[in-house]
C-alpha positions, 0 to 999 in steps of 0.5 A, spaced: 499 500 499 502 506 497 501 512 501 502 519 498 504 526 502 501 532 499 506 538 497 507 543 502 502 549 501 503 556 505 497 557 510 494 563 507 492 564 500 495 569 495 492 573 490 491 571 483 491 576 479 492 575 471 494 582 469 500 586 471 507 584 473 509 577 476 513 580 482 515 573 484 517 570 477 522 577 477 524 576 484 526 568 483 530 570 476 533 576 481 536 571 486 539 566 480 542 572 477 545 575 483 547 569 486 551 567 480 554 575 480 555 575 488 559 568 487 564 572 482 564 578 486 566 575 492 571 570 490 574 576 486 574 580 492 577 574 496 583 573 491 585 580 491 585 581 499 588 574 500 592 571 495 595 577 491 601 580 494 603 579 502 596 575 503 593 576 510 599 579 513 598 585 509 591 587 511 590 593 515 587 600 515 592 602 509 591 596 504 583 598 505 585 605 504 589 604 498 583 600 495 577 605 497 581 611 493 581 606 487 574 608 483 574 601 480 575 598 487 569 603 489 564 600 484 566 593 485 565 594 493 558 598 492 556 592 487 557 587 492 554 591 497 547 592 493 547 585 490 548 582 497 543 586 501 538 585 496 539 578 495 538 577 502 532 581 503 529 578 498 531 571 501 528 573 508 522 576 505 521 569 501 522 565 508 517 570 511 512 569 506 512 561 507 512 561 514 508 567 517 502 565 518 498 571 520 497 577 515 499 582 520 505 578 522 507 578 514 506 585 513 510 587 519 516 582 518 517 585 511 517 592 513 522 590 518 526 587 513 526 592 508 527 598 513 533 594 515 536 593 507 534 600 505 538 602 512 544 598 510 545 600 503 545 607 505 550 606 510 554 602 507 554 606 500 556 613 505 561 609 507 564 607 501 563 614 498 565 618 504 571 614 506 577 618 508 584 615 507 587 620 511 583 622 517 585 628 521 587 626 528 589 619 526 594 615 529 600 616 525 602 608 525 595 606 522 595 611 516 602 614 516 605 609 510 599 610 506 597 618 507 605 620 506 604 616 499 598 621 497 
């Protein structure tokens, strides 16, 4: 005798609009594309930071300051930041849709995720674009070698 197990279903019903944009489909596509791009960005980031030059022993404030004065690395880091945060936020939204049982709790959790993602994107972007490699009053031993070369 064989028994069948029903496929898991969300405990709430979603609206089944036939017109308009299918946001779930585009969210699904975004997760796949951003995941592939993130793998390239993250492994490129790790390779440059850990394998090239002196390796881990070279990682210090001056190394980061040098990278963040180069527009290429600024754009690289911004793209990595934005893709990772939106990718993670979209994944959390999917989990909330799957496991939150009441409409109110889903709404509250999704707003909290949105606020968190937007806040971190804004703060991270500000850090990258306003980073000062030679801050006034910085300890000389941290930035002396880098700031003298500027």
